[in-house]
N, C-alpha and C positions, 0 to 999 in steps of 0.2 A: 489168797496168800499160800504159797507152798511151805513145806516144813523148813526149808533153807531160809526163806525170807523171815519166817517166824522166829527162827533161831537168832538171826542177826538183829531182829527187833528187840528180842529179850536180853541178849548178851552180846557185848562188843569188846570183851577183854578175855585174853588168855584162852581162846578157843583152840582146840587141838584137833586137827584133821589127819587121818592116815590114808595113804594111798597103798593099794596092792593090786596085783594083776589077777584078773579072773582066770580060773583054770590052773593056777599055780599054788602050791607045788603039785597038787593032784587035780584032776579035772573037776571033781565034785566038791572041792573045798570052799567054793565062793561064799556060800551062805554061812557056813560054820565060822569062817574067819570074821565075817561081818558081825555075827552074834557075839563072838568073843571080844571083839574090839569095843562094841557097845558096853558090854558088861565091865570091861576094864578101864572105861573112862574116855573113849573117843567122843568128840562132840558131833562130828560128821565124817563121812567116808567118801573117798574117791576110788571107784572100782575101774581099773583100766581094762579096756577090751583090746586084746593084743593085735599087733600089726607086724607085718614082715619087715618093715623099714621104719622103725621108731626113731626118727632123726633127732628129737629133742631129748631123748633118754640116754643116760649113761649106761655103762656095761652091765650093771646089776639088773636094771629093769629090762634092758634089751635081752639079757639071758633068760629072765623070767617070762618075757613075751615069747621067746622062741620055744621054751619048754611048754608053755600053755598051748601054743599052736601045735606042737608035736603031740601034746596030749589029746588034741582034737577040739579045742575051744574055738567057737565061732560066735558071732554076734547073735545069731538065731538061738544057739544053745544057751548063751548067757541069759537072754530074755526068758527062756524056758526055766532055767535055774532060779530066776528071780520071781517066778509067779507066786511063790509063797513068802516073798520078802516081808510084806507088811504084817504077816502073822507072827514074824519072828524078830523083826528089827523095827525100832521106832525112830531112830535118829535120821537126819537128812542123808540122802545118798546122791552122789554125782557119778555119772559115767564119764570116763576120760579116755580119749583115743583120737585117731586120725581121721581126717575128713573122707578119705577114699573109702573106708569101711562103711561110713554112714551113707555116702552116695550110692554105694553098691546095694545097700539094704533098702534105700529110698528114704528121703528125709521125712516125708509125712508118715511113712510106716514106722520109722525110727521114733519119732516124737510121740506117735500114738501108743507104741509099745511102752515107752518110758512112762507115760501117764498110767497105762493099764497096770503095770507092775509096781508103781509107786516110786519111781525115780524122780528127783526134784530138779535136776539140772545137769548140764554137760560142760565139759572142758574139751574143746577141740582146737588144739594150738595152731594148726595149720589152716583153719577156716578163715579166709580173709574177712576183715571187718565189713568192707563194703558189700561183699557177697552176702554175708549174714543179713545186713541191713536191707538190701534190695530184694533178696530172694527168699530168705528163710525166717526172718524175725517174726512175721505174722504167724507162721506155722508153730514156732516155738511158743509164742504167746497163746495161741489157740489151745495148746495142750498144757499150759501152765508151767512150762519149763524155763528155768533160768539159764542163760548162756553166760559162761564166765570167761572174761577176756584176760589176757596176760599183758603185763606192763614190765618192761625191762629197763635197765639203766640208760639205754639208748633211746627209749621212746620219747618223742617230743611232747611238749606241754599241750600243743594243739590236739594231738592224737589222744593223750590221756583224758583231756576234757571230753572229747568225743566218746571215748570208751565209757567214761563216767555217766554220760547221758544215756547210753544204750544199756547200762547195767541195772539190774533190779535185785541183786543179792549182794555180791562182793566182787572186788577186783583182785586178781591173783598177781601179787607183786613178786616177780622173779628176782631173787637176791643178787644174781650176777649174770653175766653172759655165758656162763658155763652150762654144760648139760646137767641133768639131774645126777645126784650122787657126789658132786663136788662138795668140799667142806665150806661151810659158811664162815667167811672171814669177816668179822664185824670190825672192819678196818675204818679208817677215817673216810675213805671213799664211799663205803657202804652206808655208814652212818649219815653222811651228807646226802646221799641218794634218798634214804628213808625220810630224812628231815625235809628234803625238797618236796617229796610227795605229801607229807603231813601238812606242810605250809600251803599247799594248794587248796586245802579245806574242801576236799571232794565230798559229794553227797553219799557216795558208796563207801562202806568199810573196806579195808584192804587186809589181805592175809598173805603172809610171806612164805614162799616155797623155794625149793632148790637149795640143798646144802644144810638143811635142818636135820640133825642126826641124833640128838640127845637132849636131856633137860637143859643143859647149859645153853645150847644154841637156840632151843625153843624159847627159853626165857629172854634171851638177848633179842630175838626177832619180835617177841610179844611186846617189848617196850616201845616198838615203833609201829605196831599194827594191832588188829583185833585178834590175831592169833597166828598160828603157823601150821604148815603142812609137812609131814614126814613121809617120804616114800622109800628111797633106796635103803636107808638104814633099817627100816622095818622089814622090807622084803629080804634083805640079806640075813636078818635075824631068824626068819621062819625056819623051823626044824620040821621037815616033812614027816619025820617019825614021831614027833612029839608036839603036835600043832598047838594045842590049847596051852600047854605049859610054856612053850616058847613065846606065845603072844602075851601071856600073863606076865612072864619074866621081863619082857621088853617094856610093857606098859607100866609096870610098878614104879619105875623111876619118875613118872609124872604125877603120881598120886600124893 
């Protein structure tokens, strides 16, 4: 059982996950941000490895990815930065990014490195489910990695059931069809969508992301799931000149 699976076994309410981009705002900030987020109350983290065409991301995370790439961030460098991860951070860590980067690195090499540095799972939004199942599931499982699938309001019940069967940590429930950084509108449509998922009685816990920006939207999402993921709002808040203080200031609202 990896750290992520252990967390969801022990706690299934009001979990808070934070996403940020590796190599942003400065190339060497990756571990410092992780440490500070653990100290200030994050339950698990998603570290994004940047890509030149991040289609699922809104303008804030796109800009952070571009800056990280301009700073010189690569997947190989990220793994080098994470070599001391488990001496400094104890909470579960996911890597999030796009499949082209993983394929270029090599799937087996990627999964092996994740295990070596202490990464617990991955979110690769554009990795087709059938490809994962047919080509990569055995490799992920060999290295003890959880692969996190995304469900949207348009995902069919049949596909959700399939995803539930393939999942061994949690399912990422996308709050709307928008890109990241849009505001969570807890409208009747959204509430009906969350209720529909809850009524399916899935074996996997769900965590809501996209549009979670503050304590209000975090608590609203947490009513319908095990917790929520904040990305764009956190990345936007980072002050390159006052890193720790800006992280602490953002996280204080959740304590």
